[in-house]
C-alpha positions as a printed Julia matrix, in Angstrom:
371×3 Matrix{Float64}:
   0.0     0.0     0.0
   2.84    2.37    0.68
   4.11    2.06   -2.91
   0.57    2.63   -4.23
   0.19    5.8    -2.22
   3.47    7.27   -3.43
   2.88    6.38   -7.12
  -0.65    7.74   -7.19
   0.38   10.84   -5.32
   3.06   11.47   -7.94
   0.53   10.8   -10.71
  -1.82   13.34   -9.2
   0.93   15.92   -8.99
   1.99   15.37  -12.59
  -1.55   15.61  -13.88
  -2.26   19.04  -12.37
  -1.75   21.87  -14.81
   0.62   24.4   -13.3
   3.35   26.62  -14.64
   5.9    25.63  -11.99
   6.13   22.87   -9.41
   8.44   21.72   -6.67
  10.73   18.81   -7.44
  11.54   16.39   -4.63
  13.69   17.99   -1.82
  12.45   21.51   -2.75
  14.28   22.4    -6.03
  12.07   24.52   -8.39
  11.71   23.4   -11.98
   9.59   24.4   -15.01
   6.88   22.14  -16.41
   4.97   22.44  -19.68
   1.26   23.01  -19.47
  -0.84   19.85  -19.86
  -4.51   19.36  -20.63
  -6.49   16.38  -19.52
  -8.37   14.87  -16.69
  -7.47   16.37  -13.32
  -7.41   13.84  -10.53
  -7.78   15.46   -7.16
  -5.87   14.28   -4.13
  -9.2    13.45   -2.52
 -10.0    11.02   -5.32
  -6.63    9.36   -4.99
  -7.08    9.06   -1.27
 -10.53    7.52   -1.73
  -9.14    5.03   -4.22
  -6.57    3.99   -1.6
  -9.29    3.57    1.04
  -7.95    6.42    3.15
  -9.72    6.77    6.45
  -9.69   10.55    6.84
 -11.33   13.39    4.98
  -9.66   15.18    2.08
  -6.6    17.16    3.12
  -6.74   20.87    2.32
  -3.01   20.94    1.61
  -0.79   18.96   -0.7
   1.52   16.47    1.14
   5.2    16.84    0.45
   7.75   14.05    0.17
  10.28   14.31    3.0
  13.52   12.3     2.86
  14.14   10.0     5.84
  16.79   11.27    8.29
  19.69    8.85    8.78
  22.31    9.57   11.46
  25.77    8.9    10.12
  28.02    7.48   12.85
  31.09    9.53   13.61
  34.42    7.82   13.0
  37.57    8.87   14.79
  40.51    8.75   12.45
  43.33    9.73   14.81
  45.64    6.76   14.33
  48.94    8.51   14.92
  51.83    6.58   16.42
  51.62    6.42   20.22
  54.51    5.83   22.61
  53.99    4.98   26.27
  56.79    4.69   28.84
  56.31    2.61   31.98
  58.37    3.0    35.13
  58.83   -0.36   36.85
  60.46    1.04   40.0
  59.5    -0.79   43.2
  60.47    0.22   46.76
  59.89   -2.49   49.39
  59.95   -1.85   53.14
  59.95   -4.7    55.66
  58.85   -3.36   59.08
  60.06   -6.0    61.54
  59.23   -6.25   65.22
  62.56   -6.38   67.11
  61.16   -6.87   70.62
  62.07   -9.79   72.89
  59.29  -12.15   71.73
  60.32  -12.17   68.08
  63.55  -14.25   67.99
  62.02  -17.39   66.46
  59.83  -15.44   64.04
  62.8   -13.4    62.79
  64.79  -16.55   62.14
  61.87  -18.02   60.19
  61.51  -14.84   58.17
  65.2   -14.58   57.33
  65.43  -18.28   56.43
  62.59  -17.86   53.93
  63.48  -14.4    52.64
  64.75  -15.73   49.31
  61.37  -17.39   48.69
  59.82  -13.93   48.89
  62.35  -12.31   46.6
  62.83  -15.09   44.03
  60.05  -13.88   41.74
  61.06  -10.24   42.18
  64.68  -10.97   41.27
  63.66  -13.21   38.36
  61.51  -10.47   36.85
  64.15   -8.53   34.96
  61.92   -5.55   34.29
  61.55   -4.6    37.95
  64.03   -2.09   39.36
  63.71   -2.78   43.09
  64.99   -1.32   46.36
  64.47   -3.49   49.47
  65.05   -2.09   52.95
  64.3    -3.15   56.54
  62.87   -1.03   59.38
  62.57   -2.03   63.03
  59.7    -1.31   65.42
  62.01    0.58   67.82
  61.32    4.32   68.08
  62.61    4.71   71.69
  66.26    3.83   72.31
  69.14    2.1    70.53
  69.84   -1.48   71.72
  71.97   -1.86   74.83
  74.35   -4.08   72.84
  75.98   -2.27   69.9
  74.86   -3.69   66.54
  76.66   -2.49   63.37
  74.27   -0.51   61.23
  71.38   -0.9    63.68
  68.34    0.98   62.46
  65.92    2.71   64.81
  63.61    5.73   64.67
  62.97    5.13   60.99
  66.57    4.54   59.89
  67.0     1.56   57.58
  68.67   -1.36   59.3
  72.01   -2.84   58.19
  75.44   -1.7    57.1
  74.1    -1.83   53.55
  70.9     0.17   53.98
  68.98   -1.32   51.06
  69.43   -3.97   48.4
  69.04   -3.4    44.66
  69.35   -5.54   41.56
  73.0    -4.55   41.25
  73.97   -5.11   44.92
  76.75   -7.7    45.14
  75.61  -10.52   47.42
  72.22   -8.87   47.77
  70.35  -12.01   48.85
  72.75  -12.68   51.71
  72.71   -9.04   52.81
  68.91   -8.99   52.86
  68.77  -12.18   54.91
  71.1   -10.6    57.49
  69.11   -7.36   57.56
  65.93   -9.32   58.28
  67.41  -10.45   61.63
  67.72   -7.12   63.47
  67.75   -8.85   66.86
  65.41   -8.7    69.84
  66.85   -5.84   71.9
  64.39   -3.25   70.63
  61.77   -1.43   72.65
  58.87   -3.32   74.21
  56.62   -0.51   72.95
  56.48   -1.74   69.37
  55.65    0.88   66.79
  55.07    0.29   63.09
  53.3     3.36   61.74
  55.79    5.9    63.14
  58.91    4.21   61.7
  57.37    4.21   58.2
  56.58    7.91   58.41
  60.03    8.7    59.85
  61.79    6.66   57.16
  60.1     8.58   54.34
  60.47   12.13   55.73
  63.43   14.37   56.68
  65.96   13.99   58.14
  66.1    10.25   57.26
  64.91   10.8    53.7
  67.98   12.91   52.86
  70.25   11.34   55.47
  70.55    7.68   56.51
  67.96    6.49   53.97
  69.06    8.65   51.07
  68.44    7.04   47.69
  65.97    4.41   48.9
  62.68    6.17   48.24
  61.67    7.14   44.71
  58.53    9.27   44.3
  57.51    7.6    41.01
  57.94    4.04   42.33
  55.37    1.64   43.69
  55.75    1.35   47.47
  55.24   -2.07   49.11
  55.23   -2.42   52.92
  55.41   -5.77   54.74
  54.63   -5.7    58.48
  56.04   -8.6    60.53
  54.99   -8.7    64.2
  53.22  -10.56   66.99
  51.85   -7.33   68.5
  49.79   -4.27   67.6
  51.03   -0.8    66.74
  51.63    1.45   69.76
  52.59    4.68   68.01
  50.55    7.86   68.23
  49.6     7.68   64.57
  46.25    6.14   63.72
  45.69    3.78   60.79
  43.93    6.59   58.95
  46.85    8.97   59.62
  49.36    6.61   58.05
  47.07    5.85   55.13
  46.62    9.58   54.37
  50.38   10.15   54.67
  51.14    7.42   52.13
  48.47    8.62   49.73
  49.93   12.13   49.82
  53.36   10.7    48.99
  51.92    8.9    45.97
  49.77   11.68   44.56
  46.55   10.12   45.96
  47.05    7.03   43.8
  46.16    3.99   45.96
  47.43    1.62   43.26
  50.98    2.79   44.06
  50.67    1.49   47.67
  50.76   -2.28   48.3
  50.58   -3.64   51.86
  51.08   -7.11   53.35
  50.7    -8.3    56.92
  52.52  -11.21   58.56
  51.15  -11.09   62.1
  48.89  -12.82   64.65
  45.32  -12.15   63.49
  42.53  -11.74   66.04
  40.8   -14.94   64.84
  43.91  -17.13   65.32
  44.23  -19.09   68.56
  47.26  -21.3    67.89
  49.89  -18.54   67.76
  51.25  -16.66   70.77
  50.59  -12.95   70.78
  52.72  -10.43   72.65
  51.2    -9.02   75.85
  49.76   -5.97   74.13
  46.07   -5.74   73.07
  44.8    -7.5    69.96
  46.03   -5.91   66.7
  43.12   -3.55   66.14
  45.18   -0.7    64.64
  47.13   -2.93   62.3
  44.03   -4.75   61.14
  42.26   -1.45   60.51
  45.22   -0.37   58.36
  45.1    -3.68   56.5
  41.42   -3.06   55.74
  42.08    0.47   54.51
  44.81   -0.71   52.15
  43.15   -4.01   51.14
  46.24   -5.86   52.32
  46.95   -9.55   51.99
  47.81  -11.14   55.34
  48.67  -14.46   56.96
  49.64  -15.73   60.39
  53.2   -15.78   61.74
  52.63  -19.39   62.83
  51.49  -20.83   59.5
  53.06  -24.3    59.02
  53.75  -23.42   55.37
  55.2   -20.01   56.24
  57.74  -20.09   53.39
  55.09  -20.95   50.82
  52.87  -18.1    52.03
  55.81  -15.68   51.93
  56.64  -16.75   48.38
  53.01  -16.16   47.42
  53.26  -12.55   48.63
  56.33  -12.02   46.48
  54.58  -13.53   43.47
  51.56  -11.29   44.07
  53.82   -8.25   44.12
  55.36   -9.24   40.8
  51.92   -9.67   39.24
  50.76   -6.26   40.46
  53.85   -4.31   39.43
  55.98   -6.23   36.96
  53.77   -8.48   34.85
  50.94   -6.3    33.53
  51.35   -2.99   31.72
  48.09   -1.13   31.09
  47.88    0.95   27.9
  46.22    4.35   27.78
  44.6     3.77   24.36
  43.43    0.76   22.4
  46.12   -0.24   19.87
  46.09   -1.96   16.53
  47.66   -5.18   17.9
  49.88   -5.84   14.89
  51.57   -2.45   15.33
  52.72   -2.99   18.95
  56.49   -2.8    19.5
  57.91   -3.28   23.04
  61.48   -2.36   23.94
  63.6    -2.43   27.06
  66.62   -0.23   26.52
  68.32   -1.51   23.36
  66.36   -4.8    23.39
  63.15   -5.58   21.54
  60.87   -7.81   23.65
  59.19  -10.41   21.41
  55.47  -11.08   21.07
  55.58  -14.45   22.85
  53.38  -15.77   25.7
  56.32  -17.23   27.66
  59.46  -15.32   26.72
  57.88  -12.01   25.8
  54.44  -10.44   25.95
  50.89  -10.89   24.71
  48.18   -8.28   24.27
  45.02   -8.7    26.38
  42.2    -6.7    24.71
  39.84   -7.22   27.66
  42.13   -5.3    30.0
  43.82   -3.27   27.23
  47.14   -4.38   28.67
  50.35   -6.23   27.87
  50.97   -9.38   29.91
  54.59  -10.53   30.24
  55.54  -14.19   30.27
  57.18  -16.01   33.18
  60.24  -16.95   31.1
  61.06  -13.41   30.01
  64.85  -13.28   29.56
  66.48   -9.87   29.21
  70.06   -8.67   29.25
  71.1    -6.19   31.98
  70.42   -2.55   31.17
  71.53    0.62   33.0
  69.71    1.47   36.23
  66.51    3.36   35.52
  65.95    1.8    32.09
  62.22    1.69   31.38
  59.91   -0.37   29.22
  58.61    1.51   26.18
  55.58    0.5    24.14
  54.96    2.02   20.71
  51.8     1.37   18.7
  49.29    2.84   16.3
  45.99    3.65   17.97
  42.97    1.73   16.75
  40.06    3.38   14.93
  36.83    3.5    16.87
């Protein structure tokens, strides 16, 4: 019926004698005069079984509106640089009840660091703080750290530190002569502010790096800082980017009954901080302590060194990844693969890179996809 209406309407228009008419879409044109039977629009409408009365005006053909989708054509080359710097702070309780726990931690320290060391993209600094903010130990300990000073004669371990694994293991046994008033929040703040920041701890902290903090204790925090205070302090350091702050807790949780807790109250402040930072935690007395510690290290590698998020969707075939002078191949085990769901590059576990100068960063070049 629609075709019939249009064809008869056009017939009616062509049969009317007029000196000038409107062509479709409104363009004027001249027509020769014609003589013959005039068919009114009412007659045509009646023929088509129209339901209404005759229209006093002549209908006009109107073209259908079609929205043309916009296409973005900016496909210029894009280069993104990723900093893989990672600063790790172990905050270790050095009070009298921690001797066995410190030995267990030091013995398993290499399980924690094995994935971090194996990931050749990560540029890490690893330092140790003690819970002592009161007095130095009564027995002199070379390089003893207190009041936020990093512990050890070598203050922190890097990828290029000779004998780094052995040094870290030693640093993780600071002894048990520290204060009985264990503090964990205050040492972190003191370590990352003057005078320690420019003095004893100079070079450890990097503003652009991810910061990971591992608390190891059988007690709660007894400093004047609240969990919220420390959380706000860390966020300010990292430009209010919570993704740059990663926290782990190795302690005696309130729901654990098979692990001795120091005489202080249950760890309410620490557990509040763990909730604020969405920390992963486990008990000091876990029978598979080493396995749990290794899992924390592996989690840290996944969060910082295995996934690189892109800022724009790429044309996958145009992606080129370099690390210094080396081109990293597109390979699921020894290189990278592109994950379109997360718009990210995922690096393989067998990635094998040659040493590059300190501070070398991963660069990703690609052509942005059309959308």
